N, C-alpha and C positions, 0 to 999 in steps of 0.2 A: 328585589327585596330591599326594604328600608333599612338603612344603616342605624344600628342602635346607638343611642347617645351615652350609654354606660358600658363599662367593661366589667365582665365577670372575672374575678381574681383567679378562678380555676380553669377558665377557658378563654384566653385572650388571643385575638387574631394576630397574625403577623403584621409587621409595620407597613403602612401605606399612607398616602396623602392625597387630598382632593383639592384642586384649585379651580377658581373661576377664570374666565378669559382675561380678566384685568390683572392677573398675577396675585390676587389675594387668596390665601390658603384658608379654606373653611374648616377643614378637619385634618388632624394629624394623629393617625392611629399608631400607637407605640406598644410593643409587647413588654409590659411591666410584670415583674415577678416579685411580689412582696416578701417572698420567702428567701430571696437571695441576700447575701451579706452586703452586696453593693446597695447603697441608699437609692431611693427612688429618683431623687434629683439627678444623681450620676447616671442612672439608666436613661433618663430623658436626654440629658446632655450628650451622652455617648451615642445615642441613636441619631439625634439631629446632626451631630458632628460627622458621623459616617455617611449620612445621606447627602450632606453638602460636599464632602470629599469625593463621593462617588458620582456626583453630578445629578443625582436624582432630585435634589432640591437645588434649583439653579439660582445664580446671582440675580439679585433684584427682586426675588419673590418675597412677599410679605407673609410672615408666620402668624398663626392665630394669636390673639392677645393672651396674656397670662391667665386672665379670668376665664376666657372661653376654653382654653386648653385644659386648665385644671378641672373645669366642670365636665369636659368631655372624657377625661381620663379618671375622674372620680378621685382626685388627689387634692391636697390643699394648694392654695394659690402660692404660698411661700415656697413650696417644692418646685413649681414651675419657674418662679422668680429666680431661685438659686441657679437653675439650669440655664436660663437665659443670660443671667449676669456672667456666668462662667464663659459662655459662648461669646459674649460681647468682649470680655477681657482678653480672649484669645484671638479676636479678629474675625470670627466666623459670622457674627451678627452685628448690625448697627442699630442702635436705638434712636429713633427719630421722634422727638416730642410731639405729642398729640396725633401721631400717625401709627406708631407701632414698631415692630422689629422687622428689619429687612436683611436678607442674606447678602453678605459682602462678596466681592471678587477675591478669590483665595489663590490665584495663580502665583502671587508673590510670596505666599506663606511657605516657610520651610517646614517640611514634614519629617518628623523623627519616626523611624520605624520602631514599633514596640519591641523591647528587648525580650527575647525568648527566655522562658523560665529555665533556670539552671536545674539540671537533673541531679539526683542524689549521687549518681556515679561520678559526675564531675566534682561535686563537693568532696567525695571520698578521696578522689585522686589528688586534690589540692592539699588535703590534710594527711596524706600518707606520711607516717613517721620515718625518720632516718636514724640510722645507727650513730652517725657522726655528722653534726651540723657545723660546717665551717663558715656560715654566713656571719657577716659583721654588722648586720642591720638591726640587731637587737642585743639584749643582755642575756648572758648565760643563765639558765635556771639556777636559782639559789645564789646568784651573784649580786642581788640587790637586797638591801636590808628592809624588807617590806614592813615588818613589825615596828621597827624603829621609826620608819617614815610615817606610818599611820599614827603612832603615838605623838610624834612631834606635830603632825598636821592638826590633830585634835586640840593640842595645847595652844597652838597658834590661833585657831579659829575661835576657841573659847575666850581668849584675851584680845580678839581682833578689834581694832578701831577703824574709823573710816579710811585711814591712810592705807590700809591693806588693799583696798579696792581701787586705789588710784594708780596712775601710770607709773609713778616712781621715778627714780634716777635712771637716765638713759644708759649710764655705765654699769648699772646693777645696784642692788641694795647695798647701802653703805656698810651695814653690819656684816654682810656676806663678804664684801671685799676686804674688810678688816681681818676676818678669819682666814681668807686666802693669803693675805699679806703675812700673817703670823706663820702660817703653814710653810710658805715659801722660805721664810727666814730660818725656821727650825729644821725643816726636812730637806730643803734643797740648797741652803746656803745662799739664797738670792735676797739681797737687800733692796727693797723698793718701798714707795709710798702708796698709800691707799688710792690716791687720785691717778696713779699710773696703771691701775688694774681695771680692765674692762671685762664684764661677764656677758657672754653671748649664748644664743640658742643653738649650740652645735658647732662642730668643726667647720663645715662649709660656710655657715653664716659668718663666722669669725674671719675666715679667709677673704670673704667679700669685703668686710670692714677693713682688713689689712690692705686690700687692693686700693681702697679709697685713700688710706693714709700714705701708702708708698707711691701711688700713681702708676700709670701704665708705662709701656716702653721698656720694661725690664725683661731680662732673661732669667728663668728660674731653673735651677739644677735640683734634681731629685735623685734619691738613691735608686738603684736597680738590683733587686726588685723593690717596689715601693708601694705606698698606700694609694691604690688606683683612684679612689674617690677624690682625694686631694689633687691628684694629677689632672683629672677631668675638670675639676673646679677651676684650677689655674688656666687650663686650656680654653675653657668657655669664657673666662674673663679676658681673653685676648693676649695672654703672656706667651712669649716664645719659650719652649720647653726643651730640656735636654736631660738625659739620665746619665748618672755616674756609677761605674761599677764599684764594688766594695771588696775590701779585704777583711782580715780578722778584726781590725780596729774600726771599721766602718767605711765611709766614703773616702776614696783615694784622693789625697790633696793635690797631687800633680795633675791628675786628670781633671779635677775641678778647676784648677787654675787655667788649664788649656781650653776649657769649654767656653770661656768668655762670659759665663754667667755672673751676674752681680747680686743675685738672690739665691740662697740655698735653703732647701726645706729638708731637714733631717729629724730623726727621732732622738730625743734627748736622753733616753734611758735604754729601752729595749727596741731594737729595730723591728719593723713590721714589713713583711710577714715572717722573717727568719728568726725573730726573737733574740738576735745576737746583742750582747750588752755593749753599750757605747759609753766608756768612762768619761767623766767630766774633763779630766786632763787631756784626753785624746780629742775631745770636741773643741777645747780651747786651742789646741795645736792646729786643728784643721782650719779654723778661722784665722789664726795668726799667719799660717803659711799661705793661705789663699787670698786673704783680703787685707794684708798688712799695708799694701801700697795704695789703698783706696783713700778718699778724702776723709779727714778726721770727723767731719760733721755728717758723714753718710748715715750713721746711726744703725742700730741693730734692734730688732724686736724679738722678745722671748715670749713664747706662748706655750702653755703646758696643759695637758689633760691627763690626769692620773687614771690609770686603769688597774684592775686587779687580775685580769687574765691575759696571758701572753698572746692570745688569739686576736686581740684588739689593738688598733694603732695607739701608740703611747702619746705622742704630742708632736709639736713642731718647733723648730728654731729657725728664724729668718734672719 
């Protein structure tokens, strides 16, 4: 029976190919479904890719030209060109000028197994609500002033100039650091200059910056119990770690002194996760008793992150 040169959209045969002895492929029959959501060029691309992967189209074989295949499949030439270009970009085909498209050797290509589609049951299990959520990876519902944030964002974008879309100061926007400076003076009793303030994208990122400033080779003492994310961050940065037990006033000074640590990470206001208050005078006494014999130029770094809920880590003092 003579092979038809046109495909009927309602009755398309299954995929097959016919080659001459010289390795040139005369015909490539592909089951195309114009009613599928998948574009025709993707159907052509997917079919040829699977034929090459399965060894049914072997390395070195020459595929039909884009003009010949488009005429055989009754599709536009641009449809076949798109499929061939995608196969070339992924390393399945090689385009040889004035000769055509040839199948490449794919043994060295890494094949990713297609991810199975998640079921609705899996999605439902992941979204199962909890009566009490103790995770510290997000903000508590109602704890963020969304309406105020939207209003301010609109005002800023309305009056925006080109500087808004530039990289800006590496330490953080100058106006924001001025506002933080004023807040620290009025609310925390900390006197500092604007150039001493660095704004970073999260606690872990700031700890990495501190590690660059302070250098390696230190031993870090942390409260027990402590903020586990900060503990893991210090450990991954290569610091020696130790934990210090706590009493009603916070970290025990005598135990801290015996630990041999030269850096201490404590919460400046409310301890996490116990939420015990650490008064400013007690914190000063802790450092006076533990580090008074250190060199005068050793320096101390004060970093703070204000929170509104006792379930979140407050900040750190180094």
